[in-house]
C-alpha positions as CSV (number, residue, x, y, z in Angstrom):
1,M,59.1,130.8,51.5
2,P,60.7,128.3,50.1
3,N,59.3,126.7,46.3
4,W,57.5,123.5,47.2
5,L,57.6,119.9,45.1
6,E,54.0,119.7,43.8
7,K,52.1,116.5,43.6
8,R,52.3,116.5,39.7
9,E,55.7,117.0,39.7
10,A,56.4,114.2,42.0
11,L,53.8,111.6,40.1
12,F,55.7,113.1,36.7
13,F,59.3,112.6,37.7
14,H,58.2,109.1,39.0
15,A,56.6,108.0,35.3
16,E,59.9,108.9,33.4
17,L,62.3,107.5,36.3
18,V,60.0,104.2,35.9
19,A,59.9,104.7,32.2
20,E,64.1,105.3,32.1
21,Y,65.0,102.5,34.4
22,G,62.7,99.9,35.3
23,G,60.4,99.2,37.3
24,R,56.5,98.3,38.7
25,P,54.5,101.3,37.4
26,G,51.5,102.4,39.5
27,P,49.6,105.0,41.6
28,P,51.1,105.7,45.0
29,R,49.8,104.7,48.3
30,D,47.2,105.7,49.8
31,N,47.7,109.3,51.3
32,A,51.9,107.8,51.2
33,L,52.9,110.7,48.8
34,E,50.7,113.4,50.2
35,S,52.2,112.4,53.4
36,T,55.7,112.7,51.7
37,L,54.7,115.8,50.4
38,A,53.6,117.5,53.6
39,R,56.5,116.7,55.7
40,P,58.9,119.8,55.0
41,H,55.8,121.5,54.9
42,N,54.7,120.6,58.8
43,L,59.0,120.5,59.6
44,L,59.1,123.7,58.6
45,A,55.4,125.5,60.1
46,Y,56.8,124.2,63.6
47,E,60.7,124.8,63.2
48,P,60.8,128.1,60.6
49,E,65.0,127.9,61.7
50,R,65.4,124.6,59.4
51,N,66.8,125.6,56.8
52,V,67.0,123.9,52.8
53,F,68.6,121.1,53.4
54,E,67.1,120.5,55.9
55,L,63.8,120.3,53.8
56,A,65.2,118.8,51.1
57,A,66.3,115.8,53.3
58,C,63.5,115.2,54.5
59,Y,61.8,115.1,51.2
60,G,64.4,112.3,50.8
61,F,63.8,110.5,53.7
62,G,60.0,110.8,53.3
63,F,59.7,108.9,49.7
64,A,63.1,106.4,50.7
65,R,61.5,105.2,53.2
66,N,57.6,105.7,53.6
67,H,57.5,103.9,50.1
68,C,54.8,105.8,48.6
69,F,55.0,103.9,45.0
70,P,55.0,100.0,44.3
71,D,58.7,100.9,43.1
72,G,62.0,103.6,42.2
73,N,61.6,104.9,45.9
74,K,65.4,105.8,46.2
75,R,65.1,107.3,42.7
76,I,62.3,109.6,43.2
77,A,64.1,110.4,46.8
78,L,67.2,111.5,44.8
79,V,65.3,113.4,41.6
80,C,63.0,114.6,44.6
81,M,65.9,116.5,46.3
82,D,67.4,117.4,43.7
83,I,64.2,119.3,42.2
84,F,63.4,121.0,45.0
85,L,67.2,122.2,45.7
86,Q,66.8,123.6,42.8
87,L,64.2,125.3,42.9
88,N,65.6,127.3,45.7
89,G,68.6,127.8,44.5
90,F,71.6,125.4,45.3
91,E,72.3,122.5,42.2
92,L,73.9,119.5,44.0
93,T,77.4,118.7,43.2
94,A,78.3,114.6,44.1
95,D,78.5,112.2,41.4
96,E,76.2,109.9,40.9
97,V,77.2,106.7,42.3
98,E,78.3,108.3,45.5
99,A,74.4,109.6,45.4
100,V,73.0,106.8,44.9
101,D,75.0,104.7,47.3
102,V,73.7,108.3,49.9
103,I,70.2,107.0,49.3
104,R,70.7,103.8,49.9
105,T,72.4,103.9,53.0
106,L,69.6,105.9,53.8
107,A,67.4,103.5,52.7
108,A,68.4,101.0,54.8
109,G,67.9,103.2,57.8
110,E,71.9,103.8,58.3
111,M,71.1,107.3,57.4
112,S,69.7,110.3,59.7
113,E,67.2,112.4,58.4
114,A,70.0,115.3,59.8
115,D,72.8,113.2,58.6
116,L,71.3,113.0,54.8
117,A,70.6,117.2,55.4
118,L,74.3,117.5,56.7
119,W,75.4,115.5,53.9
120,L,73.6,117.9,51.5
121,E,75.4,121.0,52.5
122,A,78.5,119.6,52.3
123,N,77.5,118.4,48.6
124,T,75.7,121.4,47.0
125,R,76.1,125.1,45.3
126,R,74.9,127.6,44.9
127,L,73.1,128.7,41.7
128,R,74.1,131.6,40.1
């Protein structure tokens, strides 16, 4: 069973990102955060063969496309994927420029969740 992200963690990291990089702070849209955080749980419940990269991509897709917050959705998508991977023994190895480009492509609807999972698998390493 994976180690999941908690709502309080997503709220904390979003507030930190907005404070550091700017943007409109504010509470998440009604039920959008809960929906996004539940997506990977539901995916694994119905498709137990899914791997950690597919679950991380599920978080990333949800945050980037569900627009949970007034601002900073692409940033929180990247951070939550990275934190989820770390919680489950992996580290994102892509450089920041490439990772940001991937998230922008995802948010623009030009990358699928499945392609994001493949990219994550190719750009991570197992932590010791």
